[in-house]
N, C-alpha and C positions, 0 to 999 in steps of 0.2 A: 405737890410734887411736879420737880422740873420736867419730867417727861410725860407728864398727864395727855397732853394734846397728841403727842405721838402714839401714845397708848390707844386713844380713842379712835384715831385714823386705823391703827390695825385691827382693832375690834369690827371696826366697818367691814375689813378687806378680808380678813382671815375666818373662812367658813369651813366646816364638816373636818375631814381628815386632815389634819395639818402635818406636812413633812418640815424640817426645819435642817435647813442646810449652812452650814458654819464653813465660813471661806479665809485664810490667812495663813500666815506663816508664824509657828509657835515659835520660833527664833528669833523675830523682829518685834520684841516686847509687844505693844499695844496694836499691832499688824494680825498678832493671834487671837484677837478678840473673838472672831466667829468660833475656832473650835475650841475655845476656853469655854464658851456658852454651852455648847454641846457637853462638853464636861460636867458643868454645873449642872445641866437638864438632867443628864444620865443620872447623876446621883439621887435624882430627887422625884423622878416619875416612875410609875409601875415597870416591872423589867419587861411585860409583854408589850410596852409600848416604846422601847429603846430604839427598835429597827426604823421608827419615823425620825431618828436623831441622825443626820450624815455628817461627818466630819470630812469636808471635801478638800481642807489642807490648802494647797497650791496649785491642786489640778480637778478642780470642782466639774470639769466636763467628764471625769471618768466614772462619774455616779449618774450619767443619762438614763442608762439601761436601768438603773436600781430604782432611779425615778419612774420611770415607765412603770414597771413591775409595781411598785409600790401604790400606785394610782391615787394620788391624792387630791383632795379637792381644792386645796390651798397650798403654797408653798412658799415659804418665808427663808429668803437668802440674806445671811448676817455677816456684814463684811467691814473692816476698815474703810473709813472714806475721809478724804480731805475736804473739807469745807470751812467757809466763814465760822467760828464758832471755838466755844471752850472744850477742853479735852472732855471725852466722856460724852459728850452732848450728841443726841439722837438725831435723825433725819429718816423719814420716808422717802427713798429716791425715786421719783417718776423715772418711767421708761424712757421717754424723751429727755431729763437731765442726766442720765448716766455718764457721757461722754463727758460732762463740765466739771465731774470731779474725778480728781485722782484716787483710784480706790485698790486695794491691798495687791501685793506683788504675788501674781498668779499667771500663770502661762499664758491664758487664752482672755482676751480681754471680755469684761463681764458683759457687755454691751451684747457680743457674740456668743456668749453662754446662754444668755435670757433669750435671744432668738432660737438657737438650738431648743430650749426648754419648751417655746412657743410651738415650734415645729413636731417635737417627739413627746411632747407630754400633754399639750394641748391647751394651755392655759399661758397669762402671763404671771409669773411670781411676783412677789410683794420683796422689794430691795430693802433692807433697814442698814443703813451707814452709820457707823460710830466714828465720831471724831478722836483720833489718837493724837495722845500727848507726846509719846514717844516712841520711836521706831528705830532705837538704837538696836545692836545685836545682843539680845537679851532674852531670858523667858522669864521675867517678871513684869506682869501687867503695871503699869501707873494706879495708883489708888482712884483717880477719877473713873478711869476705865473700868475698874474692877467694881468700884459702887454702881457704875451703869450695868453692867453683868448682872449683878444680883438683881437688880429691880427689874429687869429684861425678863429673867429665869421667874423671880416671884409673878410678873404678868404670866407669864406663858404656861407655868404649870398648870393652872385650870385646863388649859385646851388639851390636856392629857389624861384628865380624871375620867373615869369611866361614865361618873353620874352626872357630867356637865352637860347642858342641853345645847345643842347646836344653833 
């Protein structure tokens, strides 16, 4: 599996009650990968766990209060990110690397959002970047990003299964 090392890194960093924040613009093809992942997971996890999935769209900063209320142990932010690689490739982006990548088109820079989350929620979230293949004005994902989102969803579903051991 091409994403195995990224999934291994996520396994090491995601603990306990997990919240996922999908970020991006659904009308810019692959830039909408984060929100589309939220859609995929919403269809496949128990209804009582769906509050842990947040479609932050282009204004993820609007969900800081909700994040504080949910009191997660881990937060995974999923966003399109420009880096050297092929379309659909995944990368866990460290806090110190955020400004090196061109990330999704949203109002607040992601580095500032992460600082706000650290101050308000009390920990550093994990940022998962997906290399876009197409950023045209379209609601259709490229096949490479679509395949990647399916792989991410398969990986994440057990985190929302009540019988999973933390």
